[in-house]
Every structure is written in structure tokens, then in C-alpha cells.
C-alpha positions in Angstrom: -57.5 233.5 80.7 -58.0 232.0 77.3 -54.3 231.4 76.9 -54.3 229.6 80.2 -57.2 227.5 79.1 -55.4 226.7 75.8 -52.2 225.6 77.6 -54.1 223.5 80.0 -56.1 221.8 77.2 -52.8 221.0 75.4 -51.4 219.4 78.5 -54.5 217.4 79.1 -54.7 216.1 75.5 -51.1 215.0 75.7 -51.6 213.2 79.0 -54.7 211.6 77.6 -52.9 210.3 74.6 -50.1 208.9 76.7 -52.5 207.3 79.1 -54.2 205.5 76.2 -50.8 204.2 74.8 -50.8 206.3 71.7 -47.8 208.5 70.9 -48.7 212.1 69.8 -48.4 212.8 66.1 -44.9 213.3 64.7 -43.5 214.5 61.4 -43.7 212.2 58.4 -41.6 209.0 58.6 -38.2 209.3 57.0 -35.0 207.4 56.7 -31.3 208.4 56.7 -28.7 206.1 55.0 -25.0 206.2 55.9 -22.1 203.8 55.0 -18.9 203.4 57.0 -17.2 206.1 55.0 -19.8 208.7 55.9 -21.7 208.9 52.6 -25.0 207.4 51.5 -23.7 205.4 48.5 -23.4 201.7 48.0 -20.3 200.2 46.3 -20.4 199.1 42.7 -18.1 196.1 43.3 -18.1 195.1 47.0 -20.7 194.4 49.7 -21.7 197.6 51.5 -23.1 197.8 55.1 -25.4 200.7 55.5 -26.6 202.2 58.8 -30.4 203.0 58.5 -31.8 205.6 60.9 -35.6 205.9 60.9 -37.5 208.8 62.4 -41.2 209.7 62.8 -42.6 206.2 62.2 -46.0 205.4 63.5 -45.9 203.4 66.8 -48.7 201.0 67.7 -47.9 199.8 71.2 -48.5 196.0 71.4 -49.7 196.0 67.8 -49.1 193.0 65.5 -46.0 193.3 63.3 -44.0 196.6 62.8 -41.8 197.7 59.9 -39.8 195.8 57.3 -36.6 197.5 56.2 -35.6 196.3 52.7 -33.3 197.1 49.9 -34.8 197.1 46.4 -36.4 199.0 43.6 -39.7 200.9 43.1 -41.3 201.8 39.8 -42.3 205.3 41.1 -39.4 206.7 43.2 -40.9 210.2 43.6 -44.6 209.1 44.0 -46.7 206.7 46.0 -48.2 204.4 43.5 -45.8 201.6 44.5 -47.0 201.6 48.1 -48.9 198.6 49.4 -51.5 201.0 51.0 -52.2 202.4 47.5 -52.5 199.0 45.9 -48.8 198.5 45.1 -47.8 194.9 44.6 -44.4 193.1 44.8 -43.2 192.4 41.4 -45.4 194.9 39.6 -44.6 198.0 41.6 -41.6 197.1 43.9 -39.2 194.3 44.6 -36.4 193.7 47.1 -33.6 191.4 48.1 -34.9 188.6 50.2 -33.8 187.4 53.6 -35.1 185.8 56.8 -37.0 188.0 59.2 -35.4 186.7 62.4 -32.0 188.2 63.3 -30.4 184.8 64.0 -31.1 183.6 60.4 -30.8 186.9 58.6 -27.9 187.8 56.2 -28.6 191.4 56.7 -30.5 192.0 53.4 -33.8 192.5 55.3 -34.5 193.8 58.8 -37.6 193.5 60.9 -38.4 196.4 63.3 -41.1 195.5 65.8 -43.7 197.6 67.5 -43.0 197.9 71.3 -44.8 195.1 73.1 -45.5 193.2 69.9 -45.8 189.4 70.2 -43.2 189.1 67.5 -40.7 191.5 69.1 -38.4 188.6 69.9 -37.7 188.0 66.2 -36.9 191.6 65.5 -33.5 193.3 64.8 -34.8 196.4 66.6 -37.9 197.8 68.3 -39.4 201.2 67.5 -38.8 203.8 70.2 -41.7 205.8 71.7 -41.1 208.6 69.2 -41.0 206.2 66.2 -37.3 205.9 65.8 -35.0 202.9 65.1 -31.5 202.1 63.9 -30.5 198.9 62.0 -27.6 197.7 59.8 -28.6 196.7 56.3 -26.3 194.8 53.9 -26.3 195.6 50.1 -24.5 192.7 48.3 -24.1 194.7 45.1 -25.9 196.6 42.3 -27.5 193.4 40.8 -29.9 191.1 42.5 -32.4 188.4 41.5 -36.1 187.9 42.4 -38.8 185.4 41.9 -42.0 186.4 40.1 -45.5 185.0 40.9 -45.0 182.1 38.4 -41.8 180.9 40.2 -39.5 182.3 37.5 -36.2 184.0 38.5 -35.7 187.5 37.2 -32.8 190.0 37.5 -32.8 193.6 38.6 -29.9 195.9 37.8 -29.6 199.0 40.1 -27.2 200.6 37.6 -30.2 201.0 35.2 -33.1 201.5 37.6 -33.4 203.5 40.8 -32.9 201.3 43.9 -32.8 202.3 47.6 -34.1 201.5 51.1 -37.8 200.6 51.3 -39.9 200.5 54.5 -43.3 198.9 54.6 -45.7 197.4 57.2 -44.5 194.0 58.5 -46.3 190.7 58.5 -48.8 191.8 55.7 -50.3 194.7 57.7 -50.5 197.7 55.4 -49.6 201.0 57.1 -49.4 204.1 54.9 -47.6 206.1 57.7 -44.7 203.6 57.6 -44.1 203.3 53.8 -41.0 205.1 52.6 -38.5 204.9 49.8 -35.0 206.5 50.1 -32.9 206.3 46.9 -29.3 205.0 47.2 -26.7 205.7 44.5 -24.1 203.1 43.5 -20.5 204.5 43.3 -17.0 203.5 44.0 -16.9 203.5 47.8 -14.0 201.0 48.5 -10.7 200.4 46.8 -10.6 196.9 48.2 -13.0 194.5 49.9 -13.8 195.8 53.4 -13.0 193.4 56.3 -15.7 190.9 56.8 -17.3 191.3 53.4 -17.4 189.1 50.4 -15.1 189.1 47.4 -15.8 191.3 44.3 -19.2 190.6 42.8 -17.8 189.9 39.3 -20.5 189.2 36.7 -24.0 190.4 37.6 -25.5 187.0 37.0 -23.1 185.2 39.4 -22.6 187.9 41.9 -23.4 187.5 45.6 -26.1 190.1 44.9 -27.9 187.5 42.9 -29.8 186.3 45.9 -33.3 185.4 44.9 -36.0 187.8 46.0 -39.5 187.3 47.2 -40.6 190.3 45.2 -41.9 189.4 41.7 -40.6 191.5 38.8 -43.3 191.9 36.2 -42.8 195.6 35.8 -41.5 196.6 32.3 -39.5 199.4 33.8 -37.0 197.1 35.4 -36.7 194.9 32.3 -35.6 191.8 34.3 -34.5 188.6 32.5 -37.0 185.8 32.7 -34.6 183.1 33.9 -31.6 182.6 36.1 -28.0 182.2 34.8 -26.6 178.7 34.3 -24.6 179.0 37.5 -27.7 179.8 39.6 -29.6 177.0 38.0 -26.9 174.5 38.8 -26.9 175.6 42.4 -30.7 175.2 42.5 -30.4 171.6 41.2 -27.8 170.7 43.8 -29.9 172.2 46.6 -32.9 170.4 45.2 -31.2 167.1 45.6 -31.5 167.5 49.4 -35.2 167.9 49.5 -36.9 165.5 51.9 -40.4 165.1 53.5 -43.9 164.8 52.1 -44.5 167.7 49.6 -47.5 170.0 50.0 -49.1 172.9 51.8 -51.2 172.5 55.0 -53.4 175.4 56.1 -54.8 175.5 59.6 -58.4 176.0 58.6 -59.6 177.1 62.0 -57.5 180.2 61.5 -58.7 180.8 58.0 -61.0 183.7 59.0 -60.8 187.1 57.2 -59.2 189.7 59.4 -57.4 187.1 61.4 -53.8 185.7 61.3 -53.8 182.4 59.4 -51.1 179.8 60.0 -49.8 177.4 57.4 -46.8 175.1 56.7 -45.3 173.7 53.5 -42.8 170.9 52.7 -40.9 169.8 49.6 -38.4 172.6 49.1 -34.6 172.7 49.0 -33.1 173.0 52.5 -32.1 176.6 53.1 -33.7 178.1 50.0 -35.8 181.3 50.1 -39.5 180.7 49.9 -42.4 183.1 49.4 -46.1 182.5 50.0 -48.8 184.3 48.0 -52.6 184.3 48.6 -54.7 184.6 45.4 -51.8 186.1 43.5 -52.5 189.6 44.8 -54.3 189.6 48.1 -51.4 189.0 50.5 -47.8 187.9 50.2 -45.4 186.7 52.9 -41.7 186.2 52.6 -39.0 185.5 52.2 -38.8 182.6 54.5 -35.8 180.2 54.8 -36.7 176.5 54.3 -35.5 174.3 57.1 -33.1 171.4 57.0 -36.0 169.1 55.9 -37.2 171.5 53.2 -40.0 172.8 55.4 -41.4 176.3 56.1 -44.1 177.7 58.3 -45.6 181.1 58.5 -48.5 183.4 59.5 -50.5 185.4 56.9 -52.7 188.3 58.0 -55.9 187.9 56.1 -57.5 191.2 55.0 -60.7 192.3 56.6 -62.3 192.8 53.2 -61.3 189.4 51.8 -64.2 187.7 50.1 -65.7 184.8 52.0 -65.3 181.5 50.1 -62.6 179.4 48.5 -59.0 180.9 48.1 -55.7 179.5 47.0 -52.3 179.7 48.8 -49.3 179.3 46.6 -45.8 178.7 48.2 -42.8 179.0 45.8 -39.1 178.2 46.3 -36.7 180.8 44.8 -33.8 178.5 44.0 -35.6 175.4 42.9 -38.7 177.0 41.4 -40.8 174.4 43.2 -44.4 175.5 43.7 -46.9 174.0 46.2 -50.6 175.1 46.4 -53.6 174.5 48.6 -57.2 175.6 48.2 -59.2 176.3 51.3 -62.3 178.1 52.5 -62.2 181.5 54.3 -64.9 182.3 56.8 -66.4 185.7 57.7 -65.7 185.5 61.4 -65.6 188.4 63.9 -65.4 191.8 62.0 -63.1 193.1 64.8 -60.6 190.3 65.5 -58.2 190.8 68.4 -55.2 189.8 66.1 -55.5 193.1 64.2 -56.4 195.4 67.1 -54.2 198.4 67.3 -52.6 197.9 63.9 -53.2 200.3 61.0 -54.7 198.5 58.0 -55.5 201.6 55.9 -55.6 200.9 52.2 -55.6 204.5 51.0 -53.6 206.3 53.7 -56.7 208.2 55.0 -58.9 205.7 57.0 -57.6 204.7 60.4 -58.2 201.2 61.8 -61.1 200.5 64.2 -58.7 200.5 67.1 -57.4 204.0 66.2 -61.0 205.2 65.8 -61.8 203.9 69.3 -58.7 205.7 70.7 -59.6 208.9 68.9 -63.1 208.8 70.3 -61.8 208.1 73.8 -59.4 211.0 73.6 -62.2 213.3 72.4 -64.4 212.3 75.4 -61.5 212.9 77.7 -60.8 216.3 76.3 -64.5 217.4 76.4 -64.7 216.4 80.0 -61.5 218.3 80.8 -62.8 221.4 79.1 -66.1 221.3 81.0 -64.2 221.0 84.2 -61.9 223.9 83.4 -64.8 226.1 82.4 -66.6 225.4 85.6 -63.5 226.3 87.6 -63.0 229.5 85.7 -66.6 230.6 86.0 -66.4 230.1 89.8 -63.3 232.3 90.0 -64.9 235.0 87.9 -67.9 235.1 90.2 -65.8 235.4 93.3 -63.7 238.2 91.7 -66.8 240.1 90.6 -68.6 239.9 94.0 -68.8 243.4 95.7 -66.8 244.0 98.8 -68.7 243.7 102.1 -68.4 246.7 104.4 -69.4 246.9 108.1 
């Protein structure tokens, strides 16, 4: 009888979770990396296209954002100190090759995987399945890439001297400990000649196609990046800068500058097509890379943390190629402590505390299970009484 009760309880719990739109718990999130030759290596000379298969990622149906799939470096490959949910910061703890989020504008260096039903799913390269799985193609241009630190300086990362690999983090500034992973990728001789549809050999690290600027700063001493770009890169930046048009500056929609809410902004005065990164207060939140439009303009949405201090803050927007920096100071209001824009998304900072939406769901499931158990006990007691009743003889 107890076994029957246990089985029925399990079924009821599962049905309750599904009814509430929450997938049952899965194994830890993990990533598998495969190139077109069946190995997990990237080529030392040529561009490599990697197939990334994700499993066990947390699914927040209709939640804001999803997962970013990046290629880059972390300072603690076997630990967790680099993770955003543990206080990890781009540039100090990890860095990556930049690219546009939208599939139409992306070169394949960065992929955005959306939650099912997310308002930004139309921009994504893939959507998480109900079980937390996804598959995307990621391009690795070579073993050397460049990034931009928080001061707008270009720095170089050499994956032949530090450990690089596939990084996954919460998208759109939403921290999610369940979806933060690092999978090392070794560099080796994969191809004897440039694969069809890829670029020519990378040549010198400072002028290689892999020298695309990154939105991730590189202040960590482990990577030992150079403080400036090569002369070839600088020349390219100057030429691109010549096409800058429009009134320079940053504009923040102050009606959306409320902690815990999604704040919108725009900026002008950058080189058309260059990669741009936005940073709030140097450490609070970062967004990017974003590709500047034909008039040197960018626009974005920053998810302001719930614990952000009320008062004046600074948004700094920096161009990777030109080094141009635009800033704007603005006030942040307290607002509603449970904004709709973050409902359903995990914003845990230490990997242990669920968001308010998940707490609500957990309580709802608990109430459902208790009610189901009470109902089953009542049914079982009724059966026991009928079974134990003496036979009536006439």
C-alpha cells in the first residue's frame, strides 16, 4: 500500500510541475564539442566550426533571456570563481570573442539560445528544448583573439598559452548558476588546408582573423594580454572611424531606470559596424558585444540588478575598434521589488537562492502535493474500513 502511495505521489508531483510550466530537475548542465572531423579540437591555423550540443540546462518557460554560448578563456578552468553568479567579471575572470546576438548579424563567434516562449526568441540561433537541450554551430577563428578592457584598450589573448574553451552564461545580464559552464577546447592540427567556406590561414596572431575585438575586458594577470592593438588593427580602426556620423552621446530611457527592471538605452558616435560594449558602474552589469549600425549607432537593453543601489549611476559605452567611449550619468529608482520583467528568470548570485518566481512555483507545487496526499490518505482509509468490516450473515 505504501509503495502504491509513493508511486502515485511521484506521478502527481510530476503532473503538478508540468502544469505549472516548470520542467522537472535534470542532471547538471553540460556541453559536448565536436568539429567536422569528429574530434573536439580547434585548428591552430584555420577557422574551425564546432558543433555545440547542450544538455541539462535550466529551462524557464517564457523567461527573459536564455543562454549565451561563447568561445573564450576563464581564469579558473576547474573551479567556479569565474562564474557571474559567483561574482566573476568579464576581463578579470573570463573573456570571449565578441559577436552580434542576432543570427542575421552574427559571424558565428557567439550564439544566443533563448528560453521557450521568451520575448527575445526571435533573435536566437536556437531555443532550449523542454529537457534543457540545444544544438548550435560556433566558429573559432583561431588560437588568438583580441578584447577590449573597461578602459577601452585593446588586449590580446593567446589560447596556446592559456586554457580556452566553450563558455555558457545567462543571457541579457540575467545571472543563472545552473546555466554556467566551461568546456576546454584544445588547439591542434585539424586541417591540412583551409576547409571550404572558411578564411585563409591566420598568419601572425596580431593580424589574424581571430583578432576580432572582444567585449570581455582582460585585466587578469594569468592571460598576460598586451595593452594595445597591433599597427594593422589600429589602422583599420582609424579607417572605420572616418565613417562615424550622427550626434555623439548616450541616451538612457530614464522611465525604465528602475532596479530589477530592463533599462533601455541608445548611443551614437561609433564607427559603423564596430563591436560595442556597454558597462554599468564598471562592475554591476555589462552588455555586448553589439554591432554599431551604418550611422554609428547602437541600442540595447540592460537588466538592472534587484540589489542595485538607488541613486546616480553611470553607463559607459565603448567601441572596440575605435576606442571611443561615451558616458551618461542617470538616477536609478527603487520601483517594484518584484518587476514583471524578471519574473520566471533565475537571478541567483551564489547558486543557492532561487528567484522569487521559482519560490512561488515551489510553494504552489508543495500545496498541490499536500492536497494530493490528503486525498490519497482519505481514499486508502476508506478502503481499509470496508475491507476490515465483518461479513453480515443471515
